[in-house]
C-alpha positions, -999 to 999 in steps of 0.1 A, spaced: -845 -539 133 -830 -509 115 -823 -477 133 -815 -446 112 -779 -434 116 -767 -465 136 -745 -493 126 -760 -528 124 -741 -540 155 -752 -511 176 -788 -515 164 -787 -552 175 -774 -543 210 -802 -517 213 -828 -543 202 -815 -568 228 -818 -541 255 -852 -530 244 -865 -565 244 -855 -572 279 -884 -554 295 -866 -551 328 -843 -527 346 -811 -537 363 -807 -546 400 -769 -544 405 -752 -571 426 -715 -562 424 -688 -581 442 -684 -573 479 -670 -538 484 -637 -531 500 -623 -499 514 -606 -492 481 -635 -501 458 -649 -472 438 -685 -462 441 -708 -478 415 -713 -454 387 -748 -444 373 -756 -457 338 -739 -439 310 -764 -414 295 -759 -427 260 -729 -450 253 -710 -438 222 -702 -459 192 -667 -466 181 -654 -480 148 -621 -496 138 -591 -496 115 -574 -527 103 -537 -527 112 -528 -563 100 -544 -595 88 -531 -630 98 -542 -665 88 -566 -683 111 -577 -719 111 -611 -719 93 -621 -751 112 -615 -735 146 -649 -727 162 -633 -700 184 -645 -697 219 -616 -680 238 -585 -662 227 -555 -649 246 -522 -633 236 -493 -646 255 -455 -646 249 -459 -635 213 -484 -664 205 -521 -670 208 -538 -694 232 -572 -704 217 -601 -726 228 -626 -741 204 -660 -756 206 -678 -785 189 -665 -820 189 -637 -826 196 -633 -792 214 -597 -781 218 -572 -759 236 -542 -749 215 -511 -727 211 -511 -709 178 -483 -690 161 -496 -655 152 -478 -649 120 -490 -679 100 -518 -694 122 -499 -726 127 -511 -747 156 -481 -755 177 -497 -776 204 -532 -790 206 -551 -808 233 -584 -823 226 -612 -824 252 -631 -856 257 -660 -856 232 -685 -853 261 -674 -817 265 -682 -787 244 -654 -762 250 -659 -725 257 -640 -696 270 -603 -694 280 -580 -672 301 -545 -673 316 -539 -660 351 -503 -664 364 -490 -699 356 -524 -715 349 -547 -714 319 -584 -719 326 -610 -731 301 -648 -736 304 -673 -760 289 -708 -750 278 -734 -770 297 -713 -795 318 -705 -772 347 -669 -782 345 -637 -762 338 -601 -774 331 -568 -760 343 -538 -763 320 -501 -755 319 -501 -726 295 -467 -735 280 -473 -773 273 -511 -774 277 -507 -804 299 -537 -808 322 -533 -796 358 -568 -801 373 -605 -794 370 -630 -772 387 -668 -768 387 -692 -739 385 -730 -734 384 -748 -727 351 -734 -725 316 -699 -714 307 -695 -690 278 -666 -665 281 -638 -661 306 -612 -635 316 -597 -621 348 -589 -588 364 -557 -600 381 -574 -613 412 -607 -627 401 -619 -649 372 -648 -632 353 -672 -656 337 -702 -650 312 -729 -675 309 -749 -662 278 -771 -640 299 -765 -603 309 -747 -614 340 -709 -614 346 -699 -635 376 -667 -632 396 -650 -663 408 -621 -669 432 -593 -684 411 -583 -708 439 -616 -720 453 -638 -711 423 -664 -698 447 -686 -671 433 -678 -638 450 -701 -615 432 -718 -606 400 -729 -576 379 -755 -572 351 -743 -557 318 -767 -529 309 -775 -503 284 -789 -473 302 -803 -495 329 -816 -523 307 -798 -557 307 -781 -568 275 -778 -606 271 -758 -630 249 -725 -618 265 -699 -642 251 -661 -641 248 -644 -617 273 -611 -598 276 -599 -575 304 -584 -543 290 -572 -513 310 -597 -519 338 -626 -527 315 -643 -559 304 -645 -561 266 -672 -586 255 -685 -601 222 -722 -602 219 -732 -635 203 -745 -633 167 -736 -595 164 -706 -576 152 -704 -557 185 -678 -556 212 -690 -539 244 -667 -520 267 -681 -527 302 -674 -511 336 -669 -542 358 -680 -524 389 -714 -513 376 -720 -533 345 -726 -501 326 -718 -502 289 -692 -475 283 -692 -478 244 -701 -501 216 -673 -510 191 -690 -518 158 -670 -542 138 -695 -546 109 -678 -554 76 -646 -567 92 -648 -601 75 -657 -600 38 -691 -617 31 -673 -642 8 -653 -655 37 -685 -664 57 -698 -699 50 -727 -698 76 -739 -664 88 -756 -680 118 -725 -698 130 -694 -680 116 -698 -650 139 -675 -626 156 -660 -642 187 -625 -638 200 -607 -609 216 -570 -609 226 -550 -580 240 -512 -576 241 -506 -551 269 -469 -548 262 -474 -534 227 -511 -524 231 -522 -545 202 -557 -557 198 -566 -589 179 -600 -602 169 -614 -631 150 -645 -653 148 -659 -688 147 -646 -706 116 -631 -674 103 -601 -679 79 -586 -646 91 -575 -630 124 -573 -592 125 -552 -568 144 -573 -536 147 -571 -501 161 -603 -488 177 -613 -453 166 -624 -426 190 -659 -426 203 -686 -406 185 
C-alpha cells in the first residue's frame, strides 16, 4: 500500500488501522481521584522524523526483543534459541554479562523497575525476574496470553502481546489491573511490540514496520508516528522480514534516545524532529 505524501512507516500503520474493520472500546485501568479524563482520539496524529546523533556497534546475532538504558549501559533481551538477557557496554557493544534462558523459552521484552529486571517469553506465559546488576535470577511470574514488549510507568508493568492491546500488571502480584487499546482515530492498530515509557507516554515499535508510535496510556490514542524509514542502510539488512526495527531505550538523565533492531549491526542515538 502506497499513500501519496506519506512515509512508508506511516502508510503501514494506516494500512493496519484500515484493515481492522472495528472501532475501539476503551478499557483503561481503574480510575482514581487523580486520574485524568480519557481523551478523545487525536484528529490526525502527526508524523515525526529523526536525526542521527551517534552510531554504536551492536551484536548482529542479537535478535533484539527488549532494550533498556541503565547506569550508562544497556540491558537487552534477545529471542530465538538460546534466548538471552545481557548487559551491554554502549560504546563498543561488548556483552559484559549474559544469561541464557532454557531452550524451551523464546525470550521477549524487558524492563527494569526499581531493583528488579523483568523479562517475558513469547508463548510460554512465563516471565523471569533478574538482578539488574548481576543478572542472577530472582524469581518467575506468569501471565495470560503472549508476551511481546514490556515497560513500566513507575507503578505498573505495561505489557504488549502482539495485538492492539496494552495490559497493565501489578509488579508485585502480576495481576492484570486494566488495559487499553492502541488506536488510530478510533481504529485499533495491532502488532504492538517493544515498549518504552517516555515523559508520560508509551513509545512502541510496530512489528515489521519502521514506525514508532507515541501512545497516550490513558486512552490508547496515537499521538504521533515517528517514521524511522532509512535508518539502517539496506546493505546492513540480511533478511528484510526478520531484521526489523525493534528496541527503544531512553536515558532520562541526559534525554538521549537509542534505537536498534533484530540482528542489526548498529545501534543509533537519534533525535526526533518536530511533528508535521
